C-alpha beads as a LAMMPS data file, in Angstrom:
LAMMPS data file: protein, C-alpha beads

185 atoms
184 bonds

1 atom types
1 bond types

-500.0 500.0 xlo xhi
-500.0 500.0 ylo yhi
-500.0 500.0 zlo zhi

Masses

1 110.0

Atoms # bond

1 1 1 5.406 4.745 -6.304
2 1 1 7.363 2.340 -4.139
3 1 1 10.628 3.709 -5.550
4 1 1 9.556 7.307 -4.901
5 1 1 8.612 7.001 -1.213
6 1 1 11.285 7.108 1.481
7 1 1 9.600 4.856 4.033
8 1 1 12.591 4.868 6.368
9 1 1 12.499 8.662 6.701
10 1 1 8.769 8.564 7.374
11 1 1 9.195 5.977 10.156
12 1 1 12.089 7.936 11.694
13 1 1 10.379 11.332 11.418
14 1 1 6.747 10.581 12.154
15 1 1 7.056 7.571 14.447
16 1 1 10.446 8.487 15.941
17 1 1 11.738 5.082 14.828
18 1 1 8.928 3.109 16.503
19 1 1 7.587 1.335 13.456
20 1 1 8.407 -1.384 10.983
21 1 1 8.465 -0.978 7.226
22 1 1 6.353 -3.561 5.441
23 1 1 8.438 -5.057 2.632
24 1 1 5.991 -7.886 2.001
25 1 1 2.311 -8.724 2.446
26 1 1 3.493 -11.120 5.141
27 1 1 4.173 -9.139 8.350
28 1 1 7.793 -9.138 9.515
29 1 1 6.591 -10.270 12.963
30 1 1 5.003 -13.390 11.477
31 1 1 6.548 -16.797 11.821
32 1 1 5.929 -17.079 8.089
33 1 1 8.109 -14.135 7.087
34 1 1 9.851 -14.592 3.788
35 1 1 13.621 -14.679 3.865
36 1 1 15.753 -12.942 1.306
37 1 1 13.428 -9.979 0.693
38 1 1 15.513 -7.083 -0.507
39 1 1 14.177 -3.737 0.730
40 1 1 13.429 -1.242 -2.024
41 1 1 15.378 1.961 -1.528
42 1 1 14.155 5.316 -2.726
43 1 1 15.359 5.994 -6.250
44 1 1 13.646 8.941 -7.969
45 1 1 15.653 8.570 -11.178
46 1 1 14.667 4.913 -11.511
47 1 1 11.012 5.736 -10.736
48 1 1 10.950 8.380 -13.476
49 1 1 12.715 6.056 -15.893
50 1 1 10.106 3.333 -15.317
51 1 1 7.280 5.807 -15.855
52 1 1 8.818 7.058 -19.087
53 1 1 9.514 3.507 -20.267
54 1 1 5.788 2.831 -19.794
55 1 1 4.637 5.759 -21.894
56 1 1 4.353 8.555 -19.318
57 1 1 5.565 12.024 -20.233
58 1 1 6.352 14.789 -17.761
59 1 1 3.844 17.614 -18.124
60 1 1 4.491 21.329 -17.818
61 1 1 2.950 21.162 -14.336
62 1 1 5.617 18.655 -13.223
63 1 1 3.201 15.706 -13.154
64 1 1 3.506 12.704 -15.447
65 1 1 0.655 11.939 -17.817
66 1 1 -0.078 9.199 -20.320
67 1 1 -2.045 9.296 -23.558
68 1 1 -4.723 6.587 -23.101
69 1 1 -6.783 7.344 -26.223
70 1 1 -6.381 9.828 -29.063
71 1 1 -8.505 12.314 -27.125
72 1 1 -7.727 11.421 -23.505
73 1 1 -4.570 12.032 -21.498
74 1 1 -4.555 10.771 -17.928
75 1 1 -2.447 12.523 -15.288
76 1 1 -0.682 10.378 -12.718
77 1 1 -2.743 11.707 -9.836
78 1 1 -4.705 10.084 -7.043
79 1 1 -6.202 10.777 -3.623
80 1 1 -4.871 9.253 -0.405
81 1 1 -7.595 8.788 2.218
82 1 1 -6.299 8.859 5.769
83 1 1 -7.316 9.430 9.370
84 1 1 -7.110 12.819 11.095
85 1 1 -4.497 11.702 13.630
86 1 1 -1.405 13.941 13.602
87 1 1 0.939 11.066 12.667
88 1 1 -1.116 9.875 9.719
89 1 1 -1.695 13.401 8.429
90 1 1 2.023 14.180 8.671
91 1 1 2.995 10.924 6.942
92 1 1 0.442 11.464 4.148
93 1 1 1.853 14.953 3.589
94 1 1 5.386 13.531 3.437
95 1 1 4.241 10.922 0.912
96 1 1 2.597 13.692 -1.135
97 1 1 5.835 15.716 -1.145
98 1 1 8.053 12.718 -1.942
99 1 1 5.830 11.572 -4.810
100 1 1 5.761 15.099 -6.225
101 1 1 9.557 14.873 -6.625
102 1 1 8.945 11.895 -8.921
103 1 1 6.228 13.663 -10.911
104 1 1 3.314 11.916 -9.210
105 1 1 0.454 13.891 -7.682
106 1 1 -0.973 12.477 -4.455
107 1 1 -3.712 14.490 -2.754
108 1 1 -4.255 13.667 0.936
109 1 1 -7.920 13.532 1.984
110 1 1 -8.179 13.567 5.773
111 1 1 -11.228 12.096 7.533
112 1 1 -12.393 11.826 11.119
113 1 1 -12.142 8.199 12.307
114 1 1 -15.869 7.409 12.170
115 1 1 -16.261 8.938 8.722
116 1 1 -13.149 7.183 7.396
117 1 1 -14.435 3.812 8.612
118 1 1 -18.102 4.242 7.698
119 1 1 -17.944 6.305 4.496
120 1 1 -14.594 5.354 2.984
121 1 1 -13.243 1.980 4.167
122 1 1 -16.436 -0.047 4.609
123 1 1 -17.841 0.774 1.144
124 1 1 -14.272 0.657 -0.314
125 1 1 -14.576 4.195 -1.702
126 1 1 -10.933 5.213 -1.979
127 1 1 -8.219 5.416 -4.586
128 1 1 -5.484 4.847 -2.008
129 1 1 -5.792 4.334 1.720
130 1 1 -3.102 5.153 4.257
131 1 1 -3.414 4.110 7.862
132 1 1 -1.476 2.212 10.473
133 1 1 -2.231 -1.251 11.616
134 1 1 -0.884 -3.261 14.497
135 1 1 -0.136 -6.744 13.213
136 1 1 0.653 -9.526 15.629
137 1 1 2.812 -12.552 15.004
138 1 1 -0.355 -14.514 14.302
139 1 1 0.214 -16.379 11.048
140 1 1 -3.375 -16.268 9.747
141 1 1 -3.336 -13.960 6.729
142 1 1 -6.647 -15.271 5.377
143 1 1 -8.699 -12.294 6.564
144 1 1 -6.327 -9.796 4.922
145 1 1 -5.729 -11.415 1.520
146 1 1 -8.424 -13.997 0.666
147 1 1 -10.786 -12.777 -2.065
148 1 1 -13.840 -13.747 0.004
149 1 1 -12.840 -11.005 2.462
150 1 1 -12.938 -8.141 -0.106
151 1 1 -16.295 -6.791 1.005
152 1 1 -17.254 -5.390 4.376
153 1 1 -16.761 -6.653 7.067
154 1 1 -13.754 -8.466 5.537
155 1 1 -10.281 -7.067 6.118
156 1 1 -9.074 -7.450 2.519
157 1 1 -9.613 -3.739 1.974
158 1 1 -7.264 -3.624 -1.010
159 1 1 -9.681 -5.833 -2.950
160 1 1 -6.880 -8.257 -3.810
161 1 1 -8.065 -11.389 -5.601
162 1 1 -6.030 -14.328 -6.836
163 1 1 -7.333 -17.890 -6.962
164 1 1 -3.889 -19.446 -6.315
165 1 1 -3.404 -17.253 -3.253
166 1 1 -6.938 -18.117 -2.071
167 1 1 -6.048 -21.818 -2.231
168 1 1 -2.805 -21.364 -0.269
169 1 1 -4.533 -19.208 2.354
170 1 1 -7.323 -21.743 2.805
171 1 1 -4.782 -24.555 3.153
172 1 1 -2.747 -22.519 5.642
173 1 1 -5.846 -21.775 7.687
174 1 1 -6.828 -25.453 7.760
175 1 1 -3.337 -26.764 8.530
176 1 1 -1.937 -27.057 12.021
177 1 1 1.492 -27.930 10.573
178 1 1 3.524 -24.678 10.618
179 1 1 6.129 -26.035 8.167
180 1 1 3.416 -26.890 5.650
181 1 1 1.779 -23.467 6.074
182 1 1 5.120 -21.713 5.720
183 1 1 5.966 -23.609 2.522
184 1 1 2.624 -22.560 1.052
185 1 1 3.004 -18.915 1.987

Bonds

1 1 1 2
2 1 2 3
3 1 3 4
4 1 4 5
5 1 5 6
6 1 6 7
7 1 7 8
8 1 8 9
9 1 9 10
10 1 10 11
11 1 11 12
12 1 12 13
13 1 13 14
14 1 14 15
15 1 15 16
16 1 16 17
17 1 17 18
18 1 18 19
19 1 19 20
20 1 20 21
21 1 21 22
22 1 22 23
23 1 23 24
24 1 24 25
25 1 25 26
26 1 26 27
27 1 27 28
28 1 28 29
29 1 29 30
30 1 30 31
31 1 31 32
32 1 32 33
33 1 33 34
34 1 34 35
35 1 35 36
36 1 36 37
37 1 37 38
38 1 38 39
39 1 39 40
40 1 40 41
41 1 41 42
42 1 42 43
43 1 43 44
44 1 44 45
45 1 45 46
46 1 46 47
47 1 47 48
48 1 48 49
49 1 49 50
50 1 50 51
51 1 51 52
52 1 52 53
53 1 53 54
54 1 54 55
55 1 55 56
56 1 56 57
57 1 57 58
58 1 58 59
59 1 59 60
60 1 60 61
61 1 61 62
62 1 62 63
63 1 63 64
64 1 64 65
65 1 65 66
66 1 66 67
67 1 67 68
68 1 68 69
69 1 69 70
70 1 70 71
71 1 71 72
72 1 72 73
73 1 73 74
74 1 74 75
75 1 75 76
76 1 76 77
77 1 77 78
78 1 78 79
79 1 79 80
80 1 80 81
81 1 81 82
82 1 82 83
83 1 83 84
84 1 84 85
85 1 85 86
86 1 86 87
87 1 87 88
88 1 88 89
89 1 89 90
90 1 90 91
91 1 91 92
92 1 92 93
93 1 93 94
94 1 94 95
95 1 95 96
96 1 96 97
97 1 97 98
98 1 98 99
99 1 99 100
100 1 100 101
101 1 101 102
102 1 102 103
103 1 103 104
104 1 104 105
105 1 105 106
106 1 106 107
107 1 107 108
108 1 108 109
109 1 109 110
110 1 110 111
111 1 111 112
112 1 112 113
113 1 113 114
114 1 114 115
115 1 115 116
116 1 116 117
117 1 117 118
118 1 118 119
119 1 119 120
120 1 120 121
121 1 121 122
122 1 122 123
123 1 123 124
124 1 124 125
125 1 125 126
126 1 126 127
127 1 127 128
128 1 128 129
129 1 129 130
130 1 130 131
131 1 131 132
132 1 132 133
133 1 133 134
134 1 134 135
135 1 135 136
136 1 136 137
137 1 137 138
138 1 138 139
139 1 139 140
140 1 140 141
141 1 141 142
142 1 142 143
143 1 143 144
144 1 144 145
145 1 145 146
146 1 146 147
147 1 147 148
148 1 148 149
149 1 149 150
150 1 150 151
151 1 151 152
152 1 152 153
153 1 153 154
154 1 154 155
155 1 155 156
156 1 156 157
157 1 157 158
158 1 158 159
159 1 159 160
160 1 160 161
161 1 161 162
162 1 162 163
163 1 163 164
164 1 164 165
165 1 165 166
166 1 166 167
167 1 167 168
168 1 168 169
169 1 169 170
170 1 170 171
171 1 171 172
172 1 172 173
173 1 173 174
174 1 174 175
175 1 175 176
176 1 176 177
177 1 177 178
178 1 178 179
179 1 179 180
180 1 180 181
181 1 181 182
182 1 182 183
183 1 183 184
184 1 184 185
């Protein structure tokens, strides 16, 4: 999916260049930003090759599918929940179109802000979620990535859980030494 989406074009088209592409779970504005991260450029051929290498076959409808049991084939299809703001709707539609070129079906589901927050995000009822977030240079990533924050009202809406990461985040939160926090992150 990452290889199939042209994030740069989305930022230029939808946000008129006023946005930053996230290449890492650590925000680029953070003092803890990783150095040496190589941005992933759009490469449809490589995306398709990876899918095929992992057992996906392109269906007659142009969408990849994978045989998961003798009787069940699973199409590479998912819903993208997003807000009804013009920018997010436009970006979700661009993502849908770009993924379709790689044989991946993404179906935007657009919600009014209150409904998205109350019915989709809070109970974590989404397959994929697309929305913008303003991230400051604050270095505390605990709320976004610690496993204890996976349920509402926590901000770890992806449901990410990793005990090693939890330890590093807890140490970073407790430390006032930026060099020590940065080494951990």
